[in-house]
Steps between C-alpha positions, in 0.01 A plus 500: 500500500666443159836499668390235747368278225819547294708397803278198555530396135878533513515293817268228368713475183799406719304234698523129431226244543595426859455869595161509331399180678586660836289808414208274405533298820511823698181626330328169543571495870362857538187385315462202736539727800243743367266210431536373852431844637180543307183458707303182434212692341722624216733203450300357213507837319871536571562150359289583193694827448828314532387245245404774251832678547689171458325408182523856362881502558593137441344469154688792342826384654457147366385622158829693474708216637367204300630617157841557661493151656397341171777686312757408766406130468552521121842654551604219729403230246664683209840517673 
Protein backbone atom coordinates (compact mmCIF):
# COMPACT_ATOMS: atom_id res chain seq x y z
CA UNK A 1 0.00 0.00 0.00
CA UNK A 2 2.89 2.38 0.76
CA UNK A 3 4.19 1.80 -2.74
CA UNK A 4 0.82 2.69 -4.25
CA UNK A 5 0.63 5.92 -2.23
CA UNK A 6 4.20 6.83 -3.18
CA UNK A 7 3.40 6.31 -6.85
CA UNK A 8 0.25 8.45 -6.49
CA UNK A 9 2.22 11.22 -4.74
CA UNK A 10 4.83 11.23 -7.49
CA UNK A 11 2.15 11.37 -10.19
CA UNK A 12 0.24 14.18 -8.48
CA UNK A 13 3.47 16.18 -8.15
CA UNK A 14 3.77 16.12 -11.95
CA UNK A 15 0.15 17.22 -12.55
CA UNK A 16 -0.87 20.77 -13.36
CA UNK A 17 -4.09 22.53 -12.38
CA UNK A 18 -5.88 21.35 -15.53
CA UNK A 19 -5.19 17.71 -14.71
CA UNK A 20 -6.46 18.21 -11.16
CA UNK A 21 -9.57 19.93 -12.49
CA UNK A 22 -10.28 16.91 -14.69
CA UNK A 23 -9.91 14.58 -11.70
CA UNK A 24 -12.28 16.74 -9.68
CA UNK A 25 -14.86 16.84 -12.48
CA UNK A 26 -14.63 13.08 -12.81
CA UNK A 27 -15.17 12.58 -9.08
CA UNK A 28 -18.03 15.08 -9.08
CA UNK A 29 -19.79 13.25 -11.89
CA UNK A 30 -19.40 9.93 -10.05
CA UNK A 31 -20.94 11.57 -6.98
CA UNK A 32 -23.88 12.86 -9.01
CA UNK A 33 -24.44 9.43 -10.53
CA UNK A 34 -24.35 7.81 -7.09
CA UNK A 35 -26.77 10.43 -5.80
CA UNK A 36 -29.17 9.76 -8.65
CA UNK A 37 -28.97 6.04 -7.97
CA UNK A 38 -29.84 6.42 -4.28
CA UNK A 39 -33.39 5.44 -3.36
CA UNK A 40 -35.71 8.34 -2.50
CA UNK A 41 -35.90 7.27 1.14
CA UNK A 42 -32.16 7.84 1.68
CA UNK A 43 -31.53 10.83 -0.61
CA UNK A 44 -31.79 13.35 2.22
CA UNK A 45 -29.22 11.43 4.26
CA UNK A 46 -26.97 11.06 1.21
CA UNK A 47 -27.18 14.82 0.61
CA UNK A 48 -26.43 15.50 4.26
CA UNK A 49 -23.42 13.15 4.15
CA UNK A 50 -22.16 14.83 0.99
CA UNK A 51 -22.50 18.23 2.64
CA UNK A 52 -20.53 17.07 5.69
CA UNK A 53 -17.76 15.61 3.54
CA UNK A 54 -17.64 18.78 1.41
CA UNK A 55 -17.30 21.07 4.42
CA UNK A 56 -14.80 18.76 6.11
CA UNK A 57 -12.57 18.73 3.03
CA UNK A 58 -13.11 22.24 1.63
CA UNK A 59 -12.24 24.13 4.79
CA UNK A 60 -8.77 22.59 5.28
CA UNK A 61 -7.96 23.07 1.60
CA UNK A 62 -8.97 26.74 1.67
CA UNK A 63 -7.19 27.35 4.98
CA UNK A 64 -3.98 26.12 3.34
CA UNK A 65 -4.58 28.04 0.11
CA UNK A 66 -5.55 31.47 1.45
CA UNK A 67 -2.12 32.33 2.95
CA UNK A 68 -0.53 31.29 -0.33
CA UNK A 69 -2.98 33.47 -2.26
CA UNK A 70 -2.38 36.46 0.01
CA UNK A 71 1.41 36.04 -0.29
CA UNK A 72 1.14 35.71 -4.07
CA UNK A 73 -0.84 38.94 -4.28
CA UNK A 74 1.84 40.76 -2.29
CA UNK A 75 4.58 39.45 -4.59
CA UNK A 76 2.68 40.76 -7.62
CA UNK A 77 2.36 44.28 -6.15
CA UNK A 78 6.02 44.36 -5.00
CA UNK A 79 7.36 43.65 -8.49
